[in-house]
C-alpha positions, 0 to 999 in steps of 0.5 A: 814943979816944986823941989818937993814934988820933984823929990817924990818922983823917980829921978831917972824917969824925971830926967828922961821925961824932961828930955822928952819935953824939950823935944816936944817943945822944939817941935811945937815951936818950929811947926805950930800949925802942924801940931796945934791946928786940930779942928780939921782932924776927923778923929778929933771931931769924933773924940769931941762927940764921944766926950760929950762934955758938960759942967767942969772939965779938966784936960791933962796934957792939952799941949801948948794951945786950947784943944778944939774938942774943948771949944764951942761947947755951951754945956761946959761951964769951965774947962782947965787944960794943964800941960808942962809946955804951956807958955802964957800969952801964946794961945788964943784966949777963951773965957771958959777955958783956962790953961795952966802949966802943970803935970798929971802927977800933981794936979793943983786942984781940990778934991772932987773939983771936976765932972770930967777929966780927960787925956787925949793921947797924953797918958803915955807921956806921964811919968808915973801912971798910977800916981796920975790915975790916983790924982784923977780919981781924987779930983773927980766929983762923985760919979765923975767920968775919966775919958782916955784916948789910948793906943789899941795895940802895940806897934813897932816904932817905925809903923807908929811914925808912918801911921802918924805921918799918913794921918797928918798928911790926910788933913794937911795936904801938900804941906812941905813942912811935914817932911821937914818935921819928920826929918827933925824928929828923926834927928832927935835923940831917944833918951835912955828909958824912953819909948821914942823921942816924945813918949815915956812909954806906949801903953795899949788898951788892954794893959791900960784897962787892967791898970784902971780896973786894979784902981777901981775905975769902972769902964762905962763906954768904949769906942774902937777907932780901927782906922787909927788903931786907937780906943776912946774909953770912959770910966767912973770911979767905983 
């Protein structure tokens, strides 16, 4: 991020966000197979089917590796994943998928560039939600679709942690690293103003949908995932 871009963001939020990113980088680097091996996850497979990507796709907050929901899709002409934790050379390359180090508040693309923009559990990591949604509208083509994976309800932090651990254990059985990862997360400091050690805030669907409506996004499809207390939802810009 450039100095000018940093100056346009609330400094307290930026400091909090940077500490959260540092926490995320530590966990990604120490337990890459727990955080990046998502092909076996049932919820990710459903999300890929829900997205039905084609044409040009931008994934905001893709993490430090190529996400499986962008892979193995011959309908995608080009996909770009952006994330502040991307380190070049540490991910498996794909000729149709490009990873860039950037953030949702400053998308480095021209207006009307993408058919789809998606956020897979990444929207509660952003610094300024309204800025990110306006940037999303800007880079979407006419009749382009924005897709979000959002929490369906507000859960206290203990329930959230337990739910995430159970979900991970379902797909990676008998891996002792799961307990080690949880111990590491519990040892981390929650920065001032943050929701937990990784997230700036937790946005549930009802709140998020009202925000999208206020910014002239029109909801066109929704899939409620009761087992993981999440919602997959599509919007077009009005």
